[in-house]
C-alpha positions in Angstrom: 0.0 0.0 0.0 1.1 3.5 -0.6 0.5 7.2 0.1 1.7 8.3 -3.4 0.0 11.0 -5.3 -1.7 10.3 -8.6 1.3 11.3 -10.7 3.9 9.3 -8.7 3.3 5.8 -9.9 6.6 3.9 -9.9 7.8 1.7 -12.8 6.1 -1.7 -12.1 6.1 -5.1 -13.8 2.9 -7.0 -13.1 2.8 -10.7 -13.7 -0.3 -12.8 -14.0 0.2 -16.6 -13.8 -2.6 -18.6 -12.1 -1.2 -20.4 -9.1 -3.3 -22.7 -7.0 -0.7 -24.0 -4.6 2.2 -22.5 -2.5 4.9 -24.6 -4.1 4.1 -23.3 -7.6 3.8 -19.8 -6.3 7.2 -20.0 -4.6 8.9 -20.9 -7.9 7.0 -18.1 -9.6 8.2 -15.6 -7.0 11.8 -16.8 -7.4 11.6 -16.2 -11.1 9.9 -12.9 -10.8 12.6 -11.6 -8.5 14.9 -11.5 -11.4 13.0 -8.5 -12.7 13.3 -6.4 -9.5 16.3 -4.5 -11.0 13.8 -2.8 -13.4 11.4 -1.5 -10.7 8.6 -2.8 -8.5 7.5 -6.4 -9.3 4.0 -7.3 -8.5 2.2 -10.7 -8.7 -1.5 -11.4 -9.1 -2.6 -13.2 -6.0 -6.3 -13.4 -6.8 -6.6 -17.1 -7.8 -9.3 -19.3 -6.4 -8.0 -22.5 -4.8 -10.8 -24.4 -6.6 -13.7 -23.6 -8.8 -16.8 -22.1 -7.1 -18.9 -25.2 -7.7 -21.5 -24.0 -5.2 -22.6 -21.4 -7.8 -23.7 -24.1 -10.3 -27.5 -24.6 -10.6 -28.9 -28.1 -10.7 -28.8 -29.4 -14.3 -25.9 -27.2 -15.2 -25.6 -23.7 -16.8 -23.1 -22.6 -19.4 -22.9 -19.1 -18.0 -22.3 -20.3 -14.4 -19.5 -22.6 -15.7 -18.0 -19.6 -17.5 -17.8 -17.6 -14.2 -16.9 -20.4 -11.9 -13.2 -19.7 -11.7 -13.7 -15.9 -11.5 -12.6 -14.4 -8.1 -14.3 -11.8 -6.0 -13.0 -10.3 -2.8 -15.8 -12.2 -0.8 -14.3 -15.5 -2.0 -11.4 -14.7 0.3 -12.5 -12.3 2.9 -16.3 -12.2 3.0 -18.1 -9.7 5.3 -20.0 -11.5 8.0 -23.3 -10.7 6.2 -22.1 -12.7 3.2 -20.0 -15.4 4.9 -23.0 -17.3 6.3 -24.3 -17.8 2.7 -21.0 -19.3 1.4 -19.5 -22.8 1.9 -17.1 -22.4 4.7 -14.6 -24.9 3.4 -14.4 -23.1 0.0 -13.7 -19.7 1.6 -11.1 -21.4 4.0 -9.1 -22.8 1.1 -9.1 -19.5 -0.8 -8.1 -17.6 2.3 -5.3 -20.0 3.2 -3.9 -19.8 -0.3 -3.8 -16.0 -0.5 -2.2 -15.9 3.0 0.5 -18.3 1.9 1.2 -16.2 -1.1 1.4 -13.1 1.0 4.2 -14.7 3.1 6.1 -15.7 0.0 5.9 -12.2 -1.4 7.2 -10.7 1.8 10.1 -13.1 1.8 11.0 -12.1 -1.7 10.3 -8.4 -1.4 7.6 -8.4 -4.0 4.3 -6.6 -4.1 0.8 -7.9 -4.9 -2.2 -7.0 -7.0 -5.6 -8.5 -7.5 -8.0 -8.6 -10.5 -11.5 -9.3 -9.3 -15.0 -9.3 -10.8 -17.0 -6.7 -8.8 -19.7 -6.2 -7.8 -20.0 -10.0 -8.2 -23.3 -11.9 -7.9 -24.2 -13.4 -4.6 -26.2 -16.5 -3.5 -30.0 -16.0 -3.6 -30.1 -16.8 0.1 -28.2 -13.5 0.7 -31.0 -11.5 -1.0 -33.6 -13.4 0.8 -32.1 -12.1 4.0 -31.3 -8.6 2.7 -33.9 -8.0 0.0 -33.2 -4.2 0.0 -29.6 -4.8 -1.2 -30.7 -6.6 -4.4 -29.0 -4.8 -7.3 -28.9 -5.6 -11.0 -29.4 -8.9 -12.7 -26.0 -9.8 -14.2 -26.3 -13.3 -15.8 -26.7 -13.7 -19.5 -30.3 -14.8 -20.3 -29.6 -17.0 -23.4 -26.7 -18.7 -21.6 -27.8 -19.1 -18.0 -30.4 -21.4 -16.5 -30.8 -19.4 -13.3 -30.9 -15.7 -12.6 -28.0 -14.0 -10.7 -28.0 -10.7 -8.9 -25.2 -8.4 -7.5 -25.6 -6.0 -4.6 -26.8 -2.5 -5.3 -23.9 -0.1 -4.9 -26.2 2.8 -4.4 -27.0 1.5 -0.9 -24.7 2.8 1.9 -24.9 -0.6 3.5 -23.5 -2.3 0.4 -20.6 0.2 0.2 -19.8 -0.4 3.9 -19.6 -4.2 3.1 -17.2 -3.5 0.3 -15.0 -1.3 2.5 -15.0 -3.9 5.2 -13.9 -6.7 2.8 -11.2 -4.6 1.1 -9.8 -3.6 4.5 -9.5 -7.3 5.5 -7.8 -8.1 2.2 -5.2 -5.3 2.5 -4.5 -6.2 6.1 -3.9 -9.8 5.1 -1.8 -8.8 2.1 0.0 -5.6 3.3 2.1 -5.4 0.1 -1.0 -4.8 -2.0 -0.2 -2.2 -4.7 -3.2 -2.4 -7.0 -6.8 -3.4 -6.9 -8.3 -4.0 -10.4 -12.0 -4.7 -10.8 -13.9 -5.7 -13.9 -17.5 -4.6 -14.0 -20.5 -5.6 -16.2 -18.9 -8.9 -17.3 -18.5 -12.5 -16.2 -20.6 -12.3 -13.1 -20.3 -8.7 -12.1 -22.5 -5.6 -12.7 -23.5 -2.1 -11.6 -27.1 -1.0 -11.4 -28.5 0.6 -14.6 -25.2 0.3 -16.4 -25.4 0.3 -20.2 -23.7 -3.0 -20.8 -25.2 -5.4 -18.2 -25.9 -8.7 -20.0 -29.7 -8.5 -19.6 -29.6 -4.8 -20.4 -29.9 -1.8 -18.1 -31.6 -2.9 -15.0 -31.7 -2.4 -11.2 -34.1 -1.3 -8.4 -36.2 1.7 -9.2 -34.9 3.8 -6.3 -31.5 4.4 -8.0 -32.6 4.5 -11.6 -32.1 8.2 -12.1 -28.8 8.4 -10.3 -25.9 9.8 -12.3 -23.7 6.9 -13.5 -20.5 8.6 -12.7 -21.6 9.3 -9.1 -22.5 5.6 -8.7 -19.1 4.4 -9.9 -17.3 7.0 -7.8 -19.1 5.8 -4.7 -18.1 2.2 -5.5 -14.4 3.2 -6.2 -14.3 5.4 -3.1 -15.5 2.4 -0.9 -12.5 0.4 -2.2 -10.1 3.3 -1.4 -11.6 3.7 2.0 -11.0 0.0 2.8 -7.4 0.2 1.8 -6.9 3.4 3.9 -8.4 1.7 6.9 -5.8 -1.1 6.5 -2.9 1.3 6.5 -2.6 3.1 3.2 -4.2 3.8 -0.2 -3.7 1.6 -3.3 -4.1 2.2 -7.0 -7.6 1.2 -8.2 -8.2 0.3 -11.8 -11.8 0.0 -13.1 -12.2 -2.0 -16.3 -14.9 -3.9 -18.2 -17.9 -3.1 -20.2 -18.4 0.6 -19.7 -19.8 2.9 -22.3 -18.1 6.0 -23.5 -20.9 8.1 -21.8 -20.4 6.3 -18.5 -16.6 6.9 -18.5 -17.2 10.5 -19.5 -19.5 11.1 -16.5 -16.9 9.6 -14.1 -13.7 11.2 -15.5 -14.3 14.7 -14.1 -14.9 13.3 -10.6 -12.4 10.5 -10.7 -10.8 9.9 -7.2 -7.0 10.1 -6.9 -5.0 7.0 -7.6 -7.8 5.6 -9.9 -7.7 4.6 -13.5 -10.7 3.7 -15.7 -11.0 2.1 -19.1 -14.0 0.8 -21.2 -15.5 0.8 -24.6 -14.2 3.7 -26.7 -12.1 5.1 -23.8 -9.2 2.8 -23.5 -6.5 5.1 -22.0 -3.1 3.4 -22.0 -2.5 2.9 -18.3 -0.3 -0.1 -18.9 1.6 -1.9 -21.7 0.6 -5.6 -21.9 2.5 -8.5 -23.4 3.2 -12.1 -22.5 2.6 -15.5 -24.1 0.2 -16.0 -27.0 -2.2 -17.8 -24.5 -2.2 -14.7 -22.3 -2.4 -12.0 -25.1 -2.9 -13.7 -28.4 -6.0 -15.8 -27.8 -4.4 -19.2 -28.4 -6.1 -21.0 -25.5 -6.0 -24.0 -24.9 -2.4 -24.1 -26.3 0.3 -23.3 -23.7 3.7 -21.8 -23.9 3.7 -20.1 -27.3 5.7 -16.9 -27.7 5.6 -14.2 -30.4 9.1 -12.6 -29.9 8.3 -9.7 -32.2 5.3 -8.6 -30.2 7.2 -9.0 -26.9 10.1 -7.0 -28.0 7.8 -4.2 -29.3 5.9 -4.0 -26.0 8.9 -4.2 -23.7 10.8 -1.6 -25.8 7.8 0.8 -25.6 7.8 0.3 -21.8 11.5 1.1 -21.4 11.2 4.1 -23.8 7.9 5.5 -22.7 6.0 7.2 -19.9 3.6 4.3 -19.0 4.4 3.0 -15.4 3.0 -0.5 -15.7 4.3 -3.4 -17.8 1.8 -6.3 -17.6 3.1 -9.8 -18.4 0.1 -12.1 -18.9 0.4 -15.8 -19.0 -3.2 -16.8 -18.4 -6.5 -17.2 -20.3 -9.4 -14.9 -19.4 -11.4 -17.4 -17.5 -9.1 -18.9 -14.9 -8.5 -22.3 -16.4 -5.3 -22.0 -18.4 -1.8 -21.1 -17.3 1.5 -21.2 -19.2 4.5 -23.1 -17.8 7.0 -21.1 -15.7 9.5 -21.7 -18.5 7.6 -19.2 -20.6 8.1 -16.5 -17.9 11.8 -17.4 -17.9 12.0 -16.9 -21.6 10.3 -13.5 -21.5 12.7 -12.5 -18.7 15.5 -13.2 -21.1 13.9 -11.0 -23.7 13.4 -8.2 -21.1 17.0 -8.4 -20.1 18.1 -8.3 -23.8 15.9 -5.3 -24.6 17.0 -3.4 -21.4 20.6 -3.3 -22.6 19.8 -0.8 -25.3 16.0 -0.4 -25.7 15.4 -0.2 -29.5 13.3 2.7 -30.7 12.8 2.1 -34.4 12.0 -0.8 -36.7 15.6 -1.4 -37.7 16.8 -1.4 -34.1 14.0 -3.8 -33.2 15.0 -6.1 -36.0 18.6 -6.1 -34.7 17.3 -6.9 -31.2 15.3 -9.8 -32.7 18.4 -11.0 -34.5 20.4 -10.8 -31.2 17.7 -13.0 -29.6 17.9 -15.4 -32.5 21.7 -15.6 -31.9 21.1 -16.3 -28.2 18.6 -19.0 -28.6 19.6 -20.4 -32.0 23.3 -19.8 -32.3 25.2 -17.5 -34.7 24.4 -19.7 -37.7 20.7 -19.4 -37.2 20.3 -15.8 -36.0 19.1 -14.4 -39.3 16.9 -17.4 -40.0 15.1 -16.9 -36.7 14.8 -13.2 -37.2 13.0 -13.8 -40.5 11.0 -16.7 -39.1 9.7 -14.7 -36.1 8.9 -11.8 -38.4 6.9 -14.2 -40.6 5.0 -15.4 -37.5 4.0 -11.8 -36.6 2.9 -11.2 -40.2 0.9 -14.5 -40.2 -0.9 -13.6 -37.0 -1.7 -10.2 -38.4 -3.1 -11.8 -41.6 -5.1 -14.2 -39.5 -6.6 -11.4 -37.5 -7.5 -9.3 -40.6 -8.9 -12.2 -42.6 -10.7 -13.9 -39.8 -10.1 -12.4 -36.4 -13.4 -13.6 -34.9 -12.5 -17.3 -35.1 -11.3 -18.2 -31.6 -9.7 -21.3 -30.4 -11.2 -20.6 -27.0 -14.8 -19.9 -28.0 -15.5 -21.9 -31.2 -12.6 -24.3 -30.5 -13.2 -25.2 -26.9 -16.5 -23.9 -25.6 -18.2 -24.6 -28.9 -16.2 -27.9 -29.1 -15.3 -27.5 -32.7 -12.2 -29.4 -31.8 -14.1 -32.7 -31.0 -17.5 -32.3 -32.7 -18.0 -34.6 -35.7 -19.0 -32.7 -38.9 -22.1 -34.5 -40.3 -24.8 -33.4 -42.7 -27.6 -33.5 -40.1 -26.2 -33.1 -36.6 -29.6 -32.9 -35.1 -30.2 -36.5 -36.0 -27.1 -37.9 -34.2 -27.7 -40.0 -31.2 -26.2 -39.1 -27.8 -23.9 -42.0 -28.2 -22.5 -40.4 -31.4 -22.0 -36.8 -30.3 -22.8 -36.6 -26.6 -19.2 -36.9 -25.6 -18.6 -33.5 -27.3 -21.9 -31.7 -26.7 -22.2 -32.4 -23.0 -19.7 -29.6 -22.5 -20.9 -27.3 -25.3 -21.4 -23.8 -23.8 -25.0 -23.6 -24.8 -26.0 -27.2 -24.2 -27.9 -26.8 -20.9 -30.5 -25.0 -23.0 -30.1 -27.4 -25.9 -29.0 -24.6 -28.2 -26.4 -25.0 -31.0 -26.8 -28.8 -31.4 -28.0 -28.4 -35.0 -25.9 -25.3 -35.9 -22.2 -25.4 -35.9 -21.9 -21.6 -36.0 -24.0 -21.1 -32.8 -21.6 -19.8 -30.2 -22.3 -18.1 -26.9 -25.9 -17.1 -27.7 -25.2 -16.0 -31.3 -23.8 -17.1 -34.6 -20.1 -16.7 -35.5 -19.4 -14.8 -38.7 -16.7 -14.9 -41.3 -15.1 -11.8 -42.8 -15.8 -13.1 -46.3 -18.7 -12.7 -48.7 -18.3 -16.1 -50.5 -19.3 -19.5 -49.4 -16.3 -21.5 -50.5 -14.3 -22.7 -47.4 -10.9 -22.3 -49.0 -10.4 -18.6 -48.2 -7.0 -17.4 -49.5 -5.8 -14.9 -46.9 -6.9 -17.1 -44.0 -5.3 -20.3 -45.4 -2.2 -18.3 -46.3 -1.9 -17.2 -42.7 -2.2 -20.8 -41.5 0.4 -21.9 -44.1 2.8 -19.3 -42.9 2.4 -20.4 -39.3 3.1 -24.0 -40.4 6.2 -22.7 -42.2 7.4 -21.2 -38.9 6.9 -24.6 -37.2 8.7 -26.4 -40.0 11.7 -24.0 -39.8 12.3 -24.1 -36.0 11.9 -27.8 -35.6 14.9 -28.3 -38.0 17.4 -26.3 -35.9 18.9 -29.4 -34.3 22.2 -27.7 -33.3 20.5 -24.7 -31.7 21.1 -24.1 -28.0 17.3 -24.0 -27.5 16.4 -26.8 -29.9 14.3 -28.7 -27.3 12.2 -25.6 -26.7 11.9 -25.0 -30.4 10.4 -28.4 -30.8 7.7 -27.6 -28.3 7.0 -24.3 -30.1 6.7 -26.1 -33.4 4.3 -28.7 -32.1 2.2 -26.0 -30.4 2.0 -24.0 -33.6 0.8 -27.0 -35.5 -1.9 -27.7 -32.9 -3.0 -24.1 -33.2 -3.4 -24.3 -36.9 -5.2 -27.6 -36.6 -7.8 -26.1 -34.2 -8.3 -23.1 -36.5 -8.8 -25.4 -39.5 -11.5 -27.3 -37.5 -13.3 -24.0 -36.8 -13.1 -23.1 -40.4 -14.5 -26.4 -41.6 -17.3 -26.4 -39.0 -18.3 -22.9 -40.2 -18.4 -23.7 -43.9 -20.1 -27.0 -43.3 -22.9 -25.0 -41.8 -22.9 -22.6 -44.7 -23.4 -25.7 -47.0 -26.2 -27.0 -44.8 -27.9 -23.7 -44.7 -27.7 -23.3 -48.5 -29.3 -26.7 -49.0 -31.8 -26.6 -46.1 -34.8 -26.9 -48.3 -33.5 -29.9 -50.1 -32.3 -31.6 -46.9 -35.8 -31.1 -45.3 -37.3 -33.6 -47.8 -37.5 -37.3 -47.3 -34.2 -39.2 -48.2 -34.3 -40.9 -51.5 -34.4 -44.7 -52.0 -31.6 -46.4 -54.0 -33.8 -46.6 -57.1 -34.5 -42.9 -57.2 -31.0 -41.6 -56.6 -30.2 -38.8 -58.9 -33.8 -37.7 -59.2 -33.9 -35.7 -56.0 -33.8 -31.9 -55.4 -30.7 -30.0 -56.6 -27.9 -29.9 -54.1 -25.6 -26.9 -54.5 -21.9 -27.6 -54.5 -22.1 -31.2 -53.3 -18.4 -31.7 -54.1 -17.6 -29.0 -51.6 -19.2 -31.1 -48.8 -17.0 -34.1 -49.5 -13.9 -31.9 -49.6 -14.7 -30.4 -46.2 -15.3 -33.8 -44.8 -12.1 -35.2 -46.1 -10.0 -32.2 -45.2 -11.3 -32.2 -41.6 -10.8 -36.0 -41.2 -7.1 -35.5 -42.3 -6.8 -32.5 -40.1 -8.1 -34.4 -37.1 -5.8 -37.4 -37.8 -2.9 -35.0 -37.8 -4.0 -33.5 -34.5 -4.3 -36.9 -32.9 -0.7 -37.6 -34.0 0.5 -34.3 -32.5 -1.2 -35.0 -29.2 0.1 -38.6 -29.0 3.6 -37.3 -29.7 3.7 -35.1 -26.6 1.2 -32.4 -27.5 -1.1 -33.1 -24.6 1.4 -31.4 -22.4 0.9 -28.2 -24.4 -2.9 -28.3 -24.3 -4.7 -27.1 -21.2 -6.9 -29.9 -20.0 -8.4 -31.3 -16.8 -6.5 -34.0 -15.0 -9.7 -35.9 -14.2 -12.7 -36.5 -16.5 -15.1 -35.1 -13.9 -13.3 -31.7 -14.0 -13.9 -31.2 -17.7 -16.2 -28.2 -18.3 -17.3 -25.9 -21.1 -14.0 -24.0 -21.0 -11.7 -26.9 -20.1 -11.0 -29.9 -22.3 -10.9 -33.4 -20.7 -8.0 -35.8 -20.3 -9.7 -38.1 -22.8 -9.2 -35.6 -25.7 -7.4 -38.1 -27.9 -10.1 -40.7 -27.5 -12.7 -38.0 -28.2 -10.9 -37.1 -31.5 -10.9 -40.8 -32.5 -14.6 -41.0 -31.8 -15.1 -38.0 -34.0 -13.4 -39.7 -36.9 -15.5 -42.8 -36.3 -18.7 -40.9 -36.4 -17.8 -38.8 -39.5 -16.8 -42.0 -41.4 -20.1 -43.7 -40.4 -22.0 -40.7 -41.8 -19.8 -40.1 -44.8 -22.5 -41.1 -47.3 -25.4 -39.3 -45.8 -25.6 -36.8 -48.7 -26.0 -39.7 -51.1 -29.5 -40.2 -49.7 -30.5 -36.8 -51.3 -28.6 -36.6 -54.5 -26.5 -38.8 -56.8 -22.8 -37.8 -56.8 -21.9 -39.8 -59.8 -20.2 -37.8 -62.5 -19.3 -39.0 -66.0 
């Protein structure tokens, strides 16, 4: 904690790697200590010891799974009014974990920060006891099977509860430097805010209150809690906030407070890290994009921004990169610090120096070119199809393991239940017959045509595979073993993107032929006399390409790739955002089902061509 003024923020490196046991956190702290020569080093300590399974409604709910690893301050230090509505053992485990982390930080002279979802939804029993504190509904109606409400932050009683909990947190973790809270997203919400999932809502008594004043009251309660514990802390408010909401808060923003939202993303920190943490490659772990890291670290050394954030985690608390990835980025930070490059040429020279360090003199230029190609490929992928996500379509939509068939709605549970039981929207039985249905809506492709082989997107994937092919051949490189893992991870990444692409265009084909496919299947004697099917050859090309793609993925995983894919250790821990330990078996099941339904289209049209 600190008594700094608003303009005295020190140079700080913040590191986010989920850590659910003290042994792992101790190794993390030892590594992070290497960076103390560059300024204050701060570790995120807000990890739940276990998922909040008590939140899950009977029968399941995709939205509740989505939030189940998201932390709030009451998961660690609940006010007495909240504590009696929570499982004691769950709170005990979380509190013990954060206290262990606090001890380790003190031993290594490191500071702490937290990133919470606030105001987070509370058990319904709390609002049955305190009905006057019921605030906005915050769950997502199409995705949840039970309503969820947060406290109203326009009630003095609610603000006092917040202050009390923050005070307990800061007393327990006296090296706390920053408190970050994400609002109107993943379980949190403020009354009458523009971007609450169900829309603007809340109790009538606070409907006309100025939005900026509401947020100021909430932020001030956090500051007050820190001051009661011994000193103020930096508070960062992020999340789904409209431009108007931020503009109403900015003139009355309390000291030591930062706010960002939609259309008002002031650069309070420079963020880099692994591709899982910043590049959206979940569930693939350990991938680095050296060009992006050098660019970010150089900007931090050369610029006026106080905080450099190193992110090694996915957005939903499941995935975490290995500590080896942090060690590699520390090496890059050290290299950049020697003479922070300012222009493109200097950055390329820095990249070449990194290539020499990891690949040896003979491979320095090769790696410089290869890593530059990776950056170009990722840019091309983002421009040609940025919305395809290995986390959303790939994992929560289960495009990785779903069999592509002509009529998915006709499959038995024995055929696709293994994949769909963890589909994000399955508790409401949505998306079973539509491969593009993702998170309450339909995914879209940045392309006007309906042919699945889209040049820029496929070129991007080919370039990424080219990077993989290059680095796996550098057998005499000092870091060859690490290069092999990078190569395999990149190939897994392109495989998942291909599966997403094939699922999408399979649905395009089904949609274009919906009328024909709604008719009764033809008997053998009538084949060739049925309704016209458009582009039937494309269907078989998609099937064959995806089967080959899946077979390649199986081979990658069986060759050590499972270590680079975030997955549950036990089958019962698999959920909509976490693949299971039986991933390889699921992929083999996918191939079996696709092969069994290979000829389904032949029941509607003859494919014989002279």
